[in-house]
C-alpha positions in Angstrom: 119.6 124.5 103.9 120.6 121.4 105.7 118.9 118.0 105.4 118.7 116.5 108.9 119.2 112.8 109.7 117.5 112.3 113.0 117.4 109.5 115.6 114.6 106.9 115.8 114.2 105.5 119.3 113.2 101.9 119.7 111.2 101.4 122.9 108.9 98.4 123.6 105.8 100.5 123.6 106.3 101.7 120.0 104.5 100.4 116.9 106.4 97.7 115.1 108.1 98.2 111.7 106.3 100.0 109.0 103.0 100.2 111.1 104.8 103.0 112.7 105.2 106.5 111.1 108.6 106.6 112.9 109.5 103.3 111.3 108.5 104.6 107.9 110.6 107.7 108.4 113.6 105.6 109.5 113.1 103.2 106.6 113.1 106.1 104.1 116.5 107.3 105.4 118.0 103.9 105.9 116.5 101.5 103.3 119.4 99.2 103.6 118.1 98.3 107.1 114.6 97.4 105.9 114.7 93.8 107.1 115.7 94.9 110.6 113.2 97.8 110.5 110.3 95.4 109.9 110.9 93.7 113.3 111.7 96.6 115.6 109.4 98.7 117.7 109.7 102.4 116.7 108.4 104.7 119.5 110.0 108.2 119.0 111.7 110.2 116.3 113.9 112.9 117.8 114.8 116.2 116.1 117.1 118.4 118.1 120.4 118.3 119.9 119.9 115.7 122.6 123.1 114.0 123.5 121.5 110.5 123.1 120.3 111.3 119.6 121.4 114.5 118.0 120.2 115.5 114.6 123.0 115.1 112.1 123.8 116.9 108.9 126.0 115.9 105.9 128.4 118.6 104.9 128.8 119.2 101.2 131.2 121.9 100.2 129.9 121.8 96.6 126.4 122.8 97.8 126.5 126.6 97.2 123.6 127.3 99.5 125.1 125.3 102.4 128.5 127.0 101.9 126.8 130.4 101.9 124.9 129.6 105.1 128.0 128.3 107.0 130.1 131.1 105.6 133.4 129.4 106.7 135.4 127.8 103.9 137.9 126.1 106.4 135.0 124.4 108.2 133.4 123.3 104.9 136.7 121.9 103.7 137.5 120.1 107.0 134.0 118.5 107.3 133.2 117.9 103.6 131.5 114.6 103.0 131.2 114.0 106.8 128.0 113.6 108.8 128.3 115.8 111.9 126.0 116.7 114.8 124.2 120.0 114.1 125.7 121.2 117.4 129.0 121.7 115.5 127.3 124.5 113.6 126.2 126.1 116.9 129.7 126.0 118.3 131.1 127.3 115.1 129.1 130.6 115.3 126.4 130.8 117.9 125.3 134.3 116.9 124.8 133.2 113.3 123.0 129.9 114.0 121.2 130.6 117.2 120.5 134.3 116.7 121.1 137.3 118.9 117.7 137.0 120.7 118.5 133.4 121.7 121.9 134.4 123.0 120.4 137.3 124.9 117.8 135.1 126.6 119.8 131.8 127.1 123.4 132.8 126.8 126.1 130.8 125.1 124.6 127.3 125.4 123.2 124.5 123.3 119.7 124.6 121.9 117.3 123.6 124.7 114.9 121.9 122.2 113.9 118.4 121.3 110.9 117.8 118.9 109.5 114.3 119.0 107.2 112.4 116.7 105.6 109.6 118.8 104.3 106.3 117.6 102.5 104.6 120.4 101.3 101.0 120.4 100.5 100.5 124.1 99.6 102.8 126.9 102.4 104.8 128.5 102.7 105.5 132.2 103.9 109.1 132.2 
């Protein structure tokens, strides 16, 4: 199991600080930034593999479950203690992490998925 650290996007139309669910999530993961968080607009929380805000994972070789999931001791040793984009897992073993049905349908590519939590303060022109 991997704990994701995801990207909060600060757009002017987002709710400010802890009025925003996205701001609350960001503050939970980065409490050392709480003074700055209180003043920023938080509009979107991205979970996925977008180049402008990929979800990150912290590699911990002492985590037996994580080591079992990755199933590559050299990878775990090389990245131990580092926070890496989850796409590194995809490129390590696409069949293992993306699944054969995904590979069959989409081929050897990155995950075409971005889940967003929105926190809207003002109307958006979409």
